[in-house]
Backbone as ProteinMPNN parsed JSONL, in Angstrom:
{"seq_chain_A": "KSFLVDGGFTALVKGGFPTVKFTKNNSPPRGDFVVNQNENWHISQNELKTSLGKDNLVIIDTREPQEYAGKTPYGEQRGGHIPGAIHIYFKYWLDNNGMLLSRDKILEMLAEKGITKDKIIVTYCTGGVRSAWSTSVLKDLGFKVKNYSGSMWEWSASSADIYPLEKSRKEGVGVIEDREKGRHGDAEREK", "coords_chain_A": {"N_chain_A": [[0.697, -1.277, -0.179], [0.547, 2.187, -0.9], [0.328, 6.047, 0.772], [-0.613, 8.734, 0.82], [0.774, 11.825, 2.309], [-0.512, 14.211, 4.518], [0.197, 17.034, 4.158], [2.763, 16.938, 3.535], [6.59, 15.561, 3.7], [7.376, 17.445, 5.801], [5.551, 17.431, 7.733], [5.128, 14.678, 8.274], [8.183, 14.713, 9.617], [7.404, 16.748, 12.133], [5.593, 15.056, 13.188], [6.739, 12.648, 14.157], [8.009, 11.264, 13.029], [10.373, 8.255, 12.017], [13.616, 9.096, 9.953], [15.095, 9.341, 7.045], [18.478, 10.047, 6.315], [19.514, 10.031, 3.169], [22.886, 9.928, 1.235], [25.177, 10.575, -1.435], [27.121, 8.415, -1.506], [25.602, 6.886, 0.234], [23.118, 5.362, -0.25], [19.182, 4.59, -0.697], [18.141, 1.116, -0.187], [17.389, -1.543, -2.964], [13.836, -1.213, -3.325], [10.806, -3.73, -3.711], [8.666, -2.186, -4.967], [5.818, -2.91, -6.602], [4.339, -0.492, -8.973], [1.236, -0.6, -10.005], [-0.743, 0.204, -12.474], [-3.445, 2.129, -12.283], [-5.993, 1.96, -14.791], [-8.921, 3.328, -15.412], [-8.052, 5.806, -14.042], [-6.656, 6.966, -15.946], [-6.508, 8.995, -18.657], [-5.56, 9.387, -22.311], [-3.901, 11.092, -25.032], [-5.464, 11.217, -27.234], [-8.113, 10.067, -26.032], [-9.289, 12.346, -24.361], [-9.229, 14.806, -26.396], [-11.527, 13.678, -28.1], [-13.296, 13.809, -26.302], [-13.63, 16.74, -25.662], [-15.373, 19.576, -25.375], [-17.921, 17.885, -24.658], [-20.931, 17.88, -22.38], [-20.704, 16.923, -20.195], [-17.918, 16.701, -18.583], [-15.648, 18.215, -17.453], [-12.322, 20.027, -17.616], [-9.713, 20.765, -15.851], [-7.289, 22.537, -15.376], [-3.931, 22.759, -12.973], [-1.711, 23.87, -12.821], [0.326, 26.469, -12.458], [-1.06, 29.868, -11.857], [0.517, 31.34, -14.162], [1.296, 30.032, -15.794], [-0.607, 29.003, -16.774], [-2.35, 31.353, -18.101], [-0.228, 31.148, -20.052], [2.696, 31.327, -20.55], [5.604, 29.468, -20.354], [7.51, 27.757, -18.529], [8.667, 25.396, -17.698], [9.545, 24.416, -19.909], [8.062, 23.15, -22.138], [6.314, 23.271, -25.627], [4.564, 24.954, -26.359], [2.637, 27.725, -25.13], [0.116, 28.282, -23.403], [-3.604, 27.139, -22.295], [-5.246, 24.185, -22.427], [-8.404, 24.445, -24.602], [-11.292, 25.08, -22.976], [-10.579, 24.619, -20.52], [-10.704, 24.708, -16.703], [-9.245, 26.734, -14.127], [-7.738, 25.348, -11.304], [-5.119, 26.221, -9.053], [-3.332, 23.83, -8.154], [-1.67, 24.11, -5.242], [-4.085, 25.404, -4.478], [-5.934, 24.01, -2.842], [-4.801, 23.663, -0.436], [-3.599, 24.301, 2.513], [-2.509, 27.284, 4.369], [0.209, 26.362, 5.957], [0.769, 23.726, 4.506], [-1.044, 21.981, 4.226], [-3.978, 19.681, 3.67], [-7.097, 21.255, 2.519], [-10.31, 21.468, 4.72], [-12.469, 19.109, 3.589], [-15.185, 19.895, 3.173], [-14.548, 22.709, 2.884], [-12.684, 22.746, 0.353], [-14.779, 21.02, -1.478], [-16.662, 23.704, -1.383], [-15.078, 25.327, -3.389], [-14.831, 24.107, -5.322], [-17.402, 23.57, -6.206], [-18.471, 26.342, -6.021], [-16.81, 26.961, -8.836], [-18.861, 25.723, -10.47], [-17.848, 22.92, -10.533], [-19.07, 19.665, -10.473], [-20.215, 16.268, -8.573], [-21.341, 15.357, -10.717], [-20.54, 15.286, -13.385], [-17.626, 14.077, -15.023], [-14.229, 14.384, -14.359], [-11.016, 15.361, -15.474], [-7.502, 16.452, -14.58], [-5.055, 18.288, -15.185], [-1.526, 18.87, -16.186], [2.013, 20.295, -16.525], [3.984, 17.624, -16.755], [2.431, 15.465, -15.75], [2.747, 14.919, -12.939], [1.518, 17.575, -10.313], [-1.097, 16.784, -10.873], [-1.392, 14.431, -11.257], [-1.704, 14.026, -8.142], [-3.352, 16.212, -8.105], [-5.562, 14.873, -9.042], [-5.702, 12.353, -7.273], [-7.254, 13.283, -4.671], [-9.338, 14.678, -5.73], [-10.362, 11.781, -6.749], [-10.677, 10.763, -4.097], [-12.616, 12.396, -2.878], [-14.658, 12.539, -3.475], [-15.597, 12.265, -6.382], [-15.431, 11.76, -9.971], [-13.32, 10.835, -11.191], [-10.242, 11.737, -13.788], [-6.622, 11.081, -14.432], [-4.701, 12.996, -17.029], [-2.12, 12.203, -18.128], [0.071, 12.932, -19.9], [0.168, 15.658, -20.111], [0.901, 18.591, -20.304], [3.347, 18.76, -21.539], [3.171, 16.055, -23.527], [0.382, 17.736, -25.239], [1.343, 20.402, -25.852], [3.244, 19.589, -27.37], [2.372, 18.796, -29.685], [0.736, 18.502, -32.963], [-0.435, 21.822, -33.374], [-2.8, 22.566, -34.986], [-4.31, 20.402, -34.415], [-4.058, 19.641, -31.511], [-5.575, 22.126, -30.082], [-4.5, 25.328, -28.173], [-5.759, 27.557, -25.801], [-4.869, 30.678, -24.516], [-5.193, 33.566, -21.684], [-6.302, 36.126, -21.893], [-7.477, 38.166, -20.158], [-9.135, 37.649, -17.217], [-12.118, 35.128, -17.779], [-12.065, 35.645, -20.662], [-10.516, 34.193, -23.415], [-8.1, 33.45, -25.607], [-7.472, 31.248, -28.975], [-5.073, 29.378, -30.14], [-3.726, 29.94, -33.263], [-1.702, 29.414, -34.898], [-1.179, 28.688, -37.962], [-2.738, 30.778, -39.563], [-1.33, 32.497, -38.09], [-2.961, 34.743, -36.201], [-5.1, 35.664, -33.74], [-8.392, 34.715, -32.027], [-11.0, 35.766, -30.085], [-12.6, 34.19, -27.042], [-15.029, 33.079, -25.782], [-15.232, 32.043, -22.648], [-16.957, 30.51, -19.473], [-15.132, 30.599, -16.292]], "CA_chain_A": [[0.088, 0.118, -0.202], [1.167, 4.069, -0.499], [-0.321, 6.669, 0.998], [-0.282, 10.245, 0.579], [0.573, 12.81, 3.827], [-1.218, 15.726, 4.416], [1.515, 18.071, 5.023], [4.377, 16.11, 2.889], [7.741, 15.459, 4.794], [7.441, 18.182, 7.11], [4.381, 16.619, 8.794], [6.238, 13.553, 9.021], [9.05, 15.326, 10.744], [6.67, 16.826, 13.074], [4.966, 13.584, 13.654], [8.01, 12.338, 14.799], [8.304, 9.537, 12.586], [11.447, 8.391, 11.685], [13.065, 9.375, 8.285], [16.026, 8.932, 7.048], [19.223, 10.756, 5.215], [20.546, 9.151, 2.427], [23.732, 10.831, 0.029], [25.605, 9.642, -2.833], [27.393, 7.247, -0.795], [24.824, 5.985, 1.166], [21.842, 5.554, -1.201], [18.686, 3.644, -0.065], [18.166, -0.138, -0.651], [16.592, -1.347, -4.004], [12.83, -1.917, -2.852], [10.556, -3.978, -4.432], [7.484, -2.151, -4.969], [5.252, -2.446, -8.349], [3.288, 0.182, -9.44], [0.117, -1.325, -10.744], [-1.634, 1.488, -13.23], [-4.906, 2.013, -12.662], [-6.479, 2.392, -16.108], [-9.479, 4.012, -14.469], [-7.497, 6.826, -13.414], [-6.279, 7.549, -16.854], [-7.04, 9.514, -19.793], [-4.796, 9.038, -23.184], [-4.353, 12.963, -25.027], [-6.484, 11.478, -27.871], [-9.349, 10.16, -25.294], [-8.973, 13.582, -24.011], [-9.445, 15.407, -27.8], [-12.723, 13.737, -28.455], [-13.994, 14.51, -24.944], [-13.129, 18.524, -25.589], [-16.613, 19.754, -25.751], [-18.906, 17.367, -24.053], [-21.84, 18.861, -21.792], [-20.407, 16.002, -18.763], [-16.946, 16.634, -19.348], [-14.619, 19.477, -16.554], [-11.563, 19.833, -18.026], [-9.192, 21.187, -14.735], [-5.559, 23.104, -15.341], [-3.92, 22.499, -11.974], [-0.274, 24.537, -13.387], [0.55, 27.934, -11.482], [-1.903, 31.012, -12.455], [1.338, 32.371, -15.003], [1.249, 28.797, -17.057], [-2.48, 28.735, -17.701], [-2.441, 32.25, -19.088], [0.64, 31.233, -21.154], [4.223, 31.734, -20.526], [6.056, 27.994, -20.322], [8.833, 28.095, -17.48], [8.894, 23.911, -17.481], [9.764, 23.364, -21.509], [6.19, 23.336, -22.923], [6.556, 23.441, -26.704], [3.677, 26.153, -26.68], [2.052, 28.198, -23.944], [-1.391, 28.689, -23.049], [-4.257, 25.742, -21.611], [-6.231, 23.379, -23.211], [-9.729, 24.869, -24.28], [-12.538, 24.767, -21.956], [-10.092, 23.553, -18.862], [-10.529, 25.945, -15.739], [-7.982, 26.719, -13.484], [-7.135, 25.735, -9.895], [-3.596, 25.755, -9.286], [-3.011, 22.353, -7.233], [-1.893, 24.754, -3.716], [-4.937, 26.54, -3.74], [-6.173, 23.381, -2.335], [-3.366, 23.64, 0.744], [-3.686, 26.309, 3.366], [-0.434, 27.689, 4.518], [0.812, 25.296, 6.519], [0.365, 22.708, 3.392], [-1.845, 20.467, 4.558], [-5.205, 20.2, 2.374], [-8.085, 22.508, 3.354], [-10.91, 20.444, 4.982], [-13.599, 18.468, 2.089], [-16.225, 21.141, 2.861], [-13.784, 23.993, 1.685], [-12.491, 22.094, -1.538], [-15.781, 20.766, -2.079], [-17.086, 24.648, -1.891], [-14.28, 25.561, -4.545], [-15.434, 22.986, -6.314], [-18.932, 24.361, -6.58], [-18.248, 27.372, -7.047], [-16.356, 26.698, -10.428], [-19.633, 24.421, -11.16], [-17.542, 21.092, -10.751], [-20.083, 18.745, -9.248], [-20.202, 15.355, -8.571], [-22.315, 14.549, -11.901], [-19.097, 15.722, -13.677], [-16.453, 13.391, -15.271], [-13.279, 15.679, -14.629], [-9.811, 15.488, -16.69], [-6.819, 17.182, -14.102], [-3.967, 18.032, -16.339], [-0.492, 19.881, -15.637], [2.598, 20.232, -17.266], [3.923, 16.36, -16.692], [1.201, 14.622, -15.005], [2.686, 14.587, -11.392], [0.342, 18.4, -9.834], [-2.992, 16.965, -11.711], [-1.797, 12.978, -10.243], [-2.302, 14.78, -7.254], [-4.868, 15.962, -7.641], [-6.757, 13.286, -9.361], [-6.14, 11.59, -5.957], [-7.614, 14.529, -3.457], [-10.425, 14.283, -6.083], [-10.456, 10.623, -6.305], [-10.96, 10.593, -2.899], [-13.865, 13.297, -2.556], [-15.849, 10.825, -4.344], [-15.619, 13.17, -7.925], [-15.47, 10.409, -11.552], [-11.934, 11.652, -12.485], [-8.752, 11.007, -14.652], [-6.174, 12.06, -14.841], [-3.969, 12.925, -18.421], [-0.457, 12.161, -17.719], [0.665, 13.128, -20.984], [0.092, 16.995, -19.752], [1.157, 20.077, -21.363], [4.367, 18.374, -22.44], [2.384, 16.206, -24.39], [-0.038, 18.206, -26.005], [2.133, 21.257, -26.911], [4.365, 19.455, -28.674], [1.59, 17.733, -30.736], [0.031, 19.633, -34.092], [-1.536, 22.92, -33.151], [-4.153, 22.266, -35.64], [-5.665, 19.318, -33.536], [-4.464, 20.065, -30.122], [-5.079, 23.484, -29.766], [-4.209, 26.432, -26.813], [-5.746, 28.75, -25.445], [-3.835, 31.783, -24.158], [-5.576, 34.137, -21.591], [-5.81, 37.693, -22.074], [-8.276, 38.471, -19.033], [-10.495, 36.592, -16.566], [-13.179, 35.239, -18.335], [-11.717, 35.717, -21.699], [-9.036, 33.57, -23.476], [-7.027, 33.416, -27.038], [-7.541, 30.611, -29.173], [-4.146, 30.053, -30.782], [-3.773, 29.702, -34.995], [-0.11, 29.039, -35.916], [-1.588, 28.761, -39.203], [-3.153, 31.899, -39.831], [-0.395, 33.709, -37.545], [-3.617, 35.828, -35.866], [-5.603, 35.074, -32.673], [-9.444, 35.228, -32.035], [-11.281, 35.638, -28.821], [-13.007, 32.341, -26.914], [-15.614, 33.278, -24.054], [-15.425, 30.839, -22.132], [-16.656, 30.435, -18.146], [-13.742, 30.002, -15.59]], "C_chain_A": [[1.146, 1.324, 0.151], [-0.083, 4.447, 0.151], [0.395, 8.316, 0.52], [-0.486, 11.05, 1.932], [0.372, 14.061, 3.702], [-0.138, 16.484, 5.475], [2.909, 17.846, 4.511], [5.652, 15.823, 3.888], [7.876, 16.232, 6.039], [6.186, 17.995, 8.01], [4.947, 15.224, 9.779], [6.938, 13.765, 9.687], [8.456, 15.759, 11.859], [5.757, 16.217, 13.614], [5.748, 12.954, 14.56], [8.212, 10.792, 14.45], [9.765, 9.246, 12.238], [12.218, 8.747, 10.256], [14.742, 9.244, 8.229], [17.059, 9.813, 6.097], [19.888, 10.13, 4.475], [22.127, 10.812, 1.321], [24.028, 10.014, -0.676], [26.411, 8.502, -2.132], [26.656, 6.332, 0.196], [23.693, 6.146, 0.564], [20.654, 3.867, -0.576], [18.563, 2.128, -0.459], [16.944, -0.441, -2.005], [15.306, -1.75, -3.56], [11.857, -2.861, -3.908], [9.041, -3.979, -4.949], [6.623, -1.725, -6.151], [4.484, -1.629, -8.519], [2.395, -0.662, -10.941], [-0.446, 0.015, -11.511], [-3.096, 1.387, -13.32], [-5.452, 2.531, -13.857], [-7.733, 3.323, -16.456], [-9.306, 5.288, -14.57], [-6.854, 7.521, -14.019], [-7.048, 7.839, -17.978], [-5.969, 9.577, -20.774], [-5.329, 11.105, -23.641], [-5.37, 12.455, -26.015], [-8.086, 11.076, -27.333], [-9.955, 11.87, -25.255], [-9.916, 15.243, -25.081], [-10.61, 15.361, -27.869], [-13.332, 14.032, -27.762], [-14.507, 15.776, -25.012], [-14.71, 18.793, -25.937], [-18.196, 19.186, -24.824], [-19.21, 18.145, -22.785], [-21.05, 18.336, -19.884], [-18.774, 16.298, -18.365], [-16.543, 18.287, -18.576], [-13.592, 18.502, -16.857], [-10.654, 20.928, -16.036], [-7.317, 20.993, -14.826], [-5.317, 23.094, -13.966], [-2.241, 23.119, -11.633], [-0.753, 26.106, -12.502], [-0.497, 28.659, -12.555], [-0.807, 31.325, -14.192], [1.584, 31.429, -16.335], [0.34, 28.944, -17.772], [-2.458, 29.827, -18.23], [-1.805, 32.092, -19.889], [2.335, 30.862, -21.364], [4.137, 29.376, -20.091], [7.451, 27.993, -19.833], [9.014, 26.337, -17.568], [9.502, 22.87, -19.462], [8.655, 23.383, -22.276], [6.563, 23.993, -24.314], [5.8, 25.311, -27.096], [3.189, 26.327, -25.695], [0.376, 28.184, -23.917], [-1.622, 27.635, -22.088], [-5.221, 24.948, -22.924], [-7.941, 23.999, -23.38], [-10.687, 24.42, -23.34], [-11.863, 25.014, -20.664], [-10.492, 25.582, -17.586], [-9.523, 25.567, -14.821], [-7.986, 26.54, -12.07], [-6.141, 24.947, -9.598], [-3.934, 25.033, -7.929], [-2.884, 22.771, -5.806], [-3.105, 25.266, -3.434], [-5.66, 25.301, -2.983], [-5.46, 22.911, -0.771], [-3.923, 24.584, 1.256], [-2.031, 26.413, 3.704], [0.842, 26.746, 4.884], [0.974, 23.829, 5.587], [-0.734, 21.506, 3.553], [-3.766, 21.09, 3.514], [-6.518, 20.797, 3.411], [-9.183, 21.241, 3.489], [-12.115, 20.47, 3.536], [-14.474, 19.66, 2.049], [-15.715, 22.544, 1.745], [-13.364, 23.793, -0.03], [-14.148, 21.638, -2.116], [-16.818, 22.713, -2.291], [-16.528, 25.385, -2.978], [-14.679, 24.798, -5.609], [-16.278, 23.338, -6.848], [-19.108, 25.548, -6.932], [-17.992, 28.047, -8.598], [-17.529, 26.138, -11.366], [-19.418, 23.452, -11.396], [-18.86, 20.993, -9.615], [-20.239, 17.262, -9.391], [-20.888, 14.216, -9.882], [-21.146, 14.387, -13.144], [-18.43, 14.436, -14.301], [-14.932, 14.87, -15.411], [-11.926, 14.951, -14.724], [-8.829, 16.614, -15.523], [-5.484, 16.366, -15.372], [-3.09, 19.019, -15.365], [0.155, 20.077, -16.406], [3.367, 18.546, -17.706], [3.191, 15.304, -16.191], [1.346, 14.992, -13.945], [1.706, 15.786, -10.225], [-0.785, 17.799, -9.98], [-2.633, 15.458, -11.273], [-2.634, 13.397, -8.914], [-3.256, 15.002, -6.47], [-5.981, 15.538, -7.874], [-7.15, 12.374, -8.103], [-6.979, 12.134, -5.13], [-9.244, 14.411, -4.138], [-10.842, 12.84, -5.997], [-11.392, 10.851, -4.81], [-11.812, 11.182, -1.887], [-15.083, 12.656, -2.985], [-16.472, 11.205, -6.146], [-14.886, 11.236, -8.737], [-14.127, 11.455, -11.625], [-11.337, 10.661, -12.772], [-7.349, 11.907, -14.807], [-5.075, 11.582, -16.631], [-2.5, 13.333, -18.283], [0.345, 12.684, -18.188], [1.188, 14.988, -20.618], [0.538, 17.535, -20.589], [2.716, 19.704, -22.233], [4.142, 17.54, -24.039], [1.852, 16.553, -25.452], [0.34, 19.532, -26.201], [2.748, 20.757, -27.933], [3.884, 18.442, -29.861], [0.961, 19.103, -31.741], [-1.199, 20.953, -33.062], [-2.983, 23.095, -33.586], [-5.366, 20.973, -35.188], [-5.711, 19.663, -32.185], [-4.037, 21.516, -29.437], [-4.878, 24.405, -28.17], [-5.047, 27.371, -27.207], [-5.468, 29.448, -24.326], [-5.324, 32.598, -23.206], [-5.122, 35.423, -21.647], [-6.394, 38.619, -20.382], [-8.748, 37.504, -18.189], [-11.206, 36.58, -17.221], [-13.106, 35.049, -20.077], [-10.55, 34.417, -22.142], [-8.921, 33.286, -24.877], [-6.892, 31.607, -27.432], [-6.434, 30.856, -30.34], [-4.563, 29.131, -32.269], [-2.637, 30.026, -35.027], [-0.404, 29.229, -37.424], [-1.736, 30.049, -40.211], [-2.408, 33.064, -39.096], [-1.687, 35.123, -36.333], [-4.427, 34.708, -34.817], [-6.99, 35.835, -32.234], [-9.793, 34.702, -30.568], [-11.621, 34.361, -28.465], [-13.872, 32.977, -25.693], [-15.819, 32.192, -23.662], [-16.176, 31.547, -20.176], [-15.654, 30.287, -17.552], [-14.592, 29.366, -14.289]], "O_chain_A": [[2.061, 1.444, 0.966], [-1.13, 3.805, 0.231], [1.467, 8.735, 0.082], [-1.535, 11.035, 2.576], [0.929, 14.868, 2.958], [0.173, 16.533, 6.665], [3.94, 18.386, 4.913], [5.364, 15.967, 5.076], [8.362, 15.815, 7.09], [6.094, 18.618, 9.067], [5.103, 14.889, 10.954], [6.778, 13.164, 10.75], [8.904, 15.192, 12.855], [5.073, 16.728, 14.5], [5.376, 12.749, 15.715], [8.427, 9.743, 15.057], [10.428, 10.281, 12.183], [11.458, 8.704, 9.289], [15.47, 9.08, 9.208], [16.542, 10.316, 5.099], [20.904, 9.58, 4.899], [22.09, 12.006, 1.021], [23.505, 8.904, -0.781], [25.983, 7.415, -2.519], [27.06, 5.323, 0.774], [23.121, 7.202, 0.832], [20.992, 2.732, -0.239], [19.204, 2.031, -1.506], [15.893, 0.192, -2.102], [15.393, -2.94, -3.259], [12.191, -2.71, -5.083], [8.335, -4.942, -5.248], [6.607, -0.595, -6.637], [3.417, -2.061, -8.084], [2.666, -1.045, -12.079], [-0.517, 0.978, -10.748], [-3.782, 0.777, -14.14], [-5.353, 3.754, -13.946], [-7.748, 3.992, -17.489], [-10.165, 6.003, -15.087], [-6.331, 8.521, -13.528], [-8.038, 7.192, -18.321], [-4.979, 9.922, -20.129], [-6.156, 11.91, -23.214], [-6.406, 13.112, -25.911], [-9.092, 11.518, -27.888], [-10.818, 12.39, -25.962], [-10.682, 16.148, -24.75], [-11.24, 16.416, -27.792], [-14.276, 14.695, -28.192], [-15.616, 16.052, -24.555], [-15.202, 18.121, -26.843], [-19.176, 19.849, -24.486], [-18.397, 18.83, -22.164], [-20.928, 19.008, -18.86], [-18.652, 15.714, -17.288], [-17.017, 19.337, -19.01], [-13.509, 17.281, -16.721], [-11.366, 21.638, -15.326], [-6.503, 20.102, -14.58], [-6.333, 23.394, -13.338], [-1.645, 22.936, -10.571], [-1.832, 26.558, -12.119], [-0.746, 28.265, -13.694], [-1.419, 31.495, -15.246], [1.916, 31.784, -17.466], [0.272, 29.019, -18.999], [-2.584, 29.554, -19.423], [-2.199, 32.65, -20.914], [2.897, 30.221, -22.252], [3.292, 28.53, -19.799], [8.421, 28.19, -20.565], [10.221, 26.233, -17.347], [9.688, 21.739, -19.911], [8.809, 23.917, -23.375], [7.067, 25.116, -24.304], [6.218, 26.302, -27.696], [3.074, 25.328, -24.984], [-0.257, 27.972, -24.951], [-0.791, 27.152, -21.319], [-5.65, 25.307, -24.021], [-8.664, 24.01, -22.384], [-10.728, 23.234, -23.016], [-12.479, 25.569, -19.755], [-10.485, 26.804, -17.739], [-9.024, 24.45, -14.686], [-8.241, 27.566, -11.438], [-6.003, 23.727, -9.685], [-4.563, 25.453, -6.958], [-3.606, 22.207, -4.984], [-3.35, 25.607, -2.277], [-6.251, 25.891, -2.078], [-5.715, 21.857, -0.188], [-4.574, 25.5, 0.754], [-0.958, 25.882, 3.418], [1.93, 26.51, 4.359], [1.351, 22.837, 6.212], [-0.99, 20.443, 2.986], [-4.311, 22.099, 3.065], [-6.717, 20.735, 4.625], [-9.145, 20.257, 2.75], [-12.466, 21.391, 2.798], [-14.533, 20.374, 1.048], [-16.082, 23.066, 0.692], [-13.612, 24.383, -1.082], [-14.532, 22.034, -3.217], [-17.549, 22.871, -3.269], [-17.302, 26.11, -3.604], [-14.766, 25.171, -6.779], [-16.182, 23.521, -8.062], [-19.743, 25.91, -7.923], [-18.5, 28.966, -9.24], [-17.43, 26.037, -12.588], [-20.107, 22.756, -12.142], [-19.346, 21.618, -8.672], [-20.434, 16.951, -10.566], [-20.936, 12.991, -9.992], [-21.003, 13.313, -13.728], [-19.018, 13.476, -13.803], [-14.768, 15.818, -16.179], [-11.763, 13.943, -14.036], [-9.337, 17.735, -15.482], [-5.153, 15.314, -15.919], [-3.435, 19.659, -14.372], [-0.444, 20.19, -17.475], [3.327, 18.23, -18.895], [3.603, 14.157, -16.363], [0.343, 15.518, -13.463], [1.137, 15.214, -9.294], [-1.676, 18.189, -9.225], [-3.651, 14.951, -10.801], [-3.825, 13.186, -8.682], [-3.78, 14.684, -5.403], [-7.059, 15.657, -7.293], [-8.231, 11.846, -7.842], [-7.709, 11.255, -4.672], [-10.217, 14.143, -3.432], [-11.708, 12.601, -5.157], [-12.599, 11.06, -4.695], [-11.924, 10.902, -0.694], [-16.243, 12.455, -2.627], [-17.347, 10.674, -6.829], [-14.307, 10.232, -8.325], [-14.088, 12.607, -12.056], [-11.427, 9.464, -12.5], [-7.169, 13.061, -15.194], [-4.837, 10.492, -17.15], [-1.935, 14.426, -18.319], [1.342, 13.062, -17.573], [2.312, 15.441, -20.838], [0.632, 17.045, -21.714], [3.095, 20.242, -23.274], [4.539, 17.889, -25.15], [2.259, 16.152, -26.542], [-0.508, 20.069, -26.913], [2.851, 21.208, -29.073], [4.503, 17.685, -30.609], [0.786, 20.272, -31.398], [-2.246, 20.862, -32.421], [-3.963, 23.528, -32.979], [-6.544, 20.727, -35.443], [-6.744, 19.937, -31.573], [-3.086, 21.948, -28.786], [-5.219, 23.857, -27.121], [-5.207, 27.908, -28.303], [-5.74, 28.996, -23.214], [-6.438, 32.425, -23.702], [-3.969, 35.831, -21.513], [-5.761, 39.458, -19.742], [-8.707, 36.357, -18.632], [-11.499, 37.674, -17.704], [-13.962, 34.412, -20.691], [-9.87, 33.823, -21.305], [-9.939, 32.764, -25.331], [-6.429, 30.784, -26.642], [-6.445, 31.768, -31.168], [-5.297, 28.155, -32.418], [-2.48, 31.229, -35.239], [0.294, 30.045, -38.026], [-1.12, 30.288, -41.25], [-2.648, 34.255, -39.293], [-1.227, 36.156, -35.844], [-4.459, 33.48, -34.905], [-7.044, 37.053, -32.067], [-9.29, 33.754, -29.965], [-11.24, 33.401, -29.135], [-13.277, 33.345, -24.68], [-16.531, 31.363, -24.23], [-15.956, 32.679, -19.745], [-14.853, 29.681, -18.263], [-13.994, 28.767, -13.395]]}, "name": "protein", "num_of_chains": 1, "seq": "KSFLVDGGFTALVKGGFPTVKFTKNNSPPRGDFVVNQNENWHISQNELKTSLGKDNLVIIDTREPQEYAGKTPYGEQRGGHIPGAIHIYFKYWLDNNGMLLSRDKILEMLAEKGITKDKIIVTYCTGGVRSAWSTSVLKDLGFKVKNYSGSMWEWSASSADIYPLEKSRKEGVGVIEDREKGRHGDAEREK"}
């Protein structure tokens, strides 16, 4: 079994759990843990592409606000966000001490964005790590959720004609990227 520790490493230390510091000369022993990927928690790039625009789908971009707006600090080929994605930076679900907010606060935050349990949620980030954590949180809250592990590294490296991105000019308005024509068109969306 594996677990997510609320508060991370800091919480382990504060809780008095034993820790070991490994160095170059003192590496951890090789373990026998085997990851068995649950396909019910995963969505592929093509599955996501064909699901865009469906009424029962909610896409959550878990990256930093600057990434959602179009900056590429982590090596993405193109900037922006997947069309229709709602921005909820994964750290918004943590308090100032790095602890997960209460169930009620997270549910309230999601409800304010129109995210309800009758929807299918897809989370993504840059490389699938922040979104995987978010997927676990949402799954624990009882949502139907899948992680797009390829995330922006995969989406932004693919053809802009087939895998478009939007860029935000201001809250509530996005810009659809159109490389071929070299222009941008406004795309009104609810955030």
